[in-house]
N, C-alpha and C positions, 0 to 999 in steps of 0.2 A: 504494499500499500503505500501511497505518497506520504511524505513527512506530514504530521500534524493529523493523521486520519487515525482515530481511535479504533482498536479492535477488541472485542470482546468474545470470550469462548462461551458456548451454550450448547445444550442438547435439547433437541425438540421433545424428546421423551421425558425430560427432567424440568417440570414447572419452575422450580427454583431458580435454575441456572438462567432460564428464560426472563425471570422477574429481574434479576441482577442486569441482564443484557439490556433490557428495555428501559432501565432507569434513564430519564431524560430524553429518550427518544420520541419523535413525534410522528415520524413516518416509516413505514416498513414495508419491504418487498419480500413476500414470502412463497417459497415453493416447498411444500411438504406433502408427504402422504396423508392419507386421512387421520391416522393416528398421531401425527405431529401436528396437524392442523387443530385437533382438538387440545392438545397439549398447550398449543400457541394460545388459543382462545382463553384457557384457564388463566394463563400468566397474564395475558394482555388486559385482562378485565381490571387489574391492578395498576395499569400504566395509563398514561395521559396521551393516547394516540389520537392524531387528526386524520390519518390515512392508512389503511392497509391495501397494498396492491398484491393480488393474488395470481400467481402464474398458473393459469388454467390451461384449457384446450378449447379450440373451436369444435371440437367433436360434440361438445354438450349441446351444441346449436343444431346438430343433424338428426333429423327425426328417424333415420334409418339406424343410427348409431345408439338407440335408447338403451338396448341390451348389450351393448359392446363393453367389454371389462374396462378398457382404457377410459372411455367416456364415463362409465359409472364411478371410477375412482376419482376423476377430476369433479363430477358432479357433486359427490359426497363430501368433497373438501369446501365446494362453493356453499353447500347447504350448511355445513359447520359454521362457517363465517356469517351466513345469512342469519341464521339462529342466535348468534352471539351478541347482536346489537352494536358491534364494532362498525365505524365507518370505513367501508371497504369497497373496493373496485377490482373485478377480474381483468386480466389481458388474456386472450383466447387465440394464440396462434394455431392453426390447424396443422400445417406440415412443416417441420423445421428443415432447412436446408442442410443442417448439421447431420441428419439422418444419412446422408450420401457418405459420410465418413464410415459407415458400416461397410462399404466397399474397399476401404483403403488397404487393408491387409492383403487382399487377392488381387488389387491392382499393382501393389508394389512387389509382390511375390512372383505374379503370372502374367500380369496385364489382362486379367479376365474379369469380368462381372457376371455374376449368375442372378438371373431375374425371372421372376413370375410375371407374366404380362408386360413385356418390355414397353409396349405402346401406352400403358396406363399413365394418365397425366394429371398432376397436381401442380399447386402453385406454391413452390417452396419460399419460406421467408428467410432472409438473412437474420444472423444472431443479432447484427447491428441494428437492425429494424425493431427487433423484438426488444431490444434494450432501449431504443428511442421511444417506444410507445409506452414502456415501463415508466421512463421518466415523466413522460407526459401525464400518466395516471398519478404518480406521486405528486405532481403539480396541480392535480384537481380535474384533468380531463376526463370525459366520459369514454371509457376504452373497452366497454363490453361487447362490442361488435367482432364478428370473426376476423382474424388478421391472417392475411396470406402475402404471398410476394405477388409482383406485378402480372404475371401471365402464367397460363398453364404450360408446363414442359413435360414432356413424356420421360420415362425413365430411360429410354434409349437417347433422346436428345441430351439429357444430363450426363450419360456417360460421354457423349461426343464432345460436350463442353469442357468436361475434365480432361479428356484426351487432348484437346487443343491447348488447354491451359499448361498441360505438363510436356507438351510435344512429343506425345507418345502413343502409338497406335494401340487401341484396347479393342478387346473382343468380348462380345455378349454371348453367353450360353442361357439359352432359354430353358427354365425349368418347371416342372409342373407343380400342381398344389402340395402333392405329398413330399416332394423334394423340398419345397419352400417350408413346409410344416417343420420338416427335419432341420432345415438350416436356422429357422428362427428358434427352435427348441432351446437354444442355450439361456434363454430367459428363464428356464425352470417353471414357467407358469402356463399352463395348457390354454387358459382363458385369455391371457394376453397375446398369445400366439394367434389364436382363433381371431382375435380383434385386429392384429396386424393384416391378417389374410384378408379379413372382410374390408378393411380400408382399401387395399390393393384391388380387390375384385370391384368395388364400386368406383375407384378411379378409372378402371379399365372400361366401364360402362357409361363414362362421362359424368359421374356423380360428384366429382370433387370441384369445389368452386374456387375463383379467384375473386377477390373483393378490393375495394377501393380505400379499405381501412387505414392503411400505412400512409398512402397520398394524403388523406383528409387529415390525419392527426399530425404528421410530420411536416407537411407543407412542401415536400419534394417527393420525386418518384422513388418508390422503393427499389432496393438494390436487387439487381437481375442475379439470375443464377450463374450466368457468365461470369460476373465479377467476383461472385462467392467462390467459384471454381478457382479464379485468379488468386484470391486471398488464401487459399488453402493448398497451393502448389506443395508446399513442403510435407504436407500429410499424405499426399499421393505418390511424390516422387520416389523413385526405387533409390535404395541406399548405394553410395558410391563404392 
């Protein structure tokens, strides 16, 4: 942290540590599992908070995702804050551009990306825009609308943009749903794996939107996926 920035250590599951960390704090950015959100609420009631900004997900706004495990987790966090009486506001990015970092190992090691439905298109949002919207929320903006990148980009096109950024030819191997289920199984949670597959299937059917939320809140065009790829060359470049 820069000089002059205070750092406090706390544990979301231990309310007493949170109470100490929140002493004198007026605004909070919170990203927590539902258990941690309840612990935060317990501690925050004793603080004098003007604003709590919660990192949620645009999936809570998608009717088809009502039973999706990822959407349910974020919805539960929002419900905990709604019931708390605290002054809070969510930010709701739908697809993070950083999800493409899941391809980094296979790109570095073999120049290959294994994809289910390569033509499925989403509007990935750069972490810089997520941060910008979070700051806007901390300063009082209404940020509950779904947050996306500027345009729909297929998975295939995303790989092409990464290839261009790192000046390397990359190969796509299409995999079926069972192979994708095995690939994502590292999360250890079958419900989360099924949620990811549902998002990909829906995107393949044209059901993943792009919004103007970033443009409206930041007063500038949101960052493109091509620029995101350029910002992350080091993550994808093969070791020398």
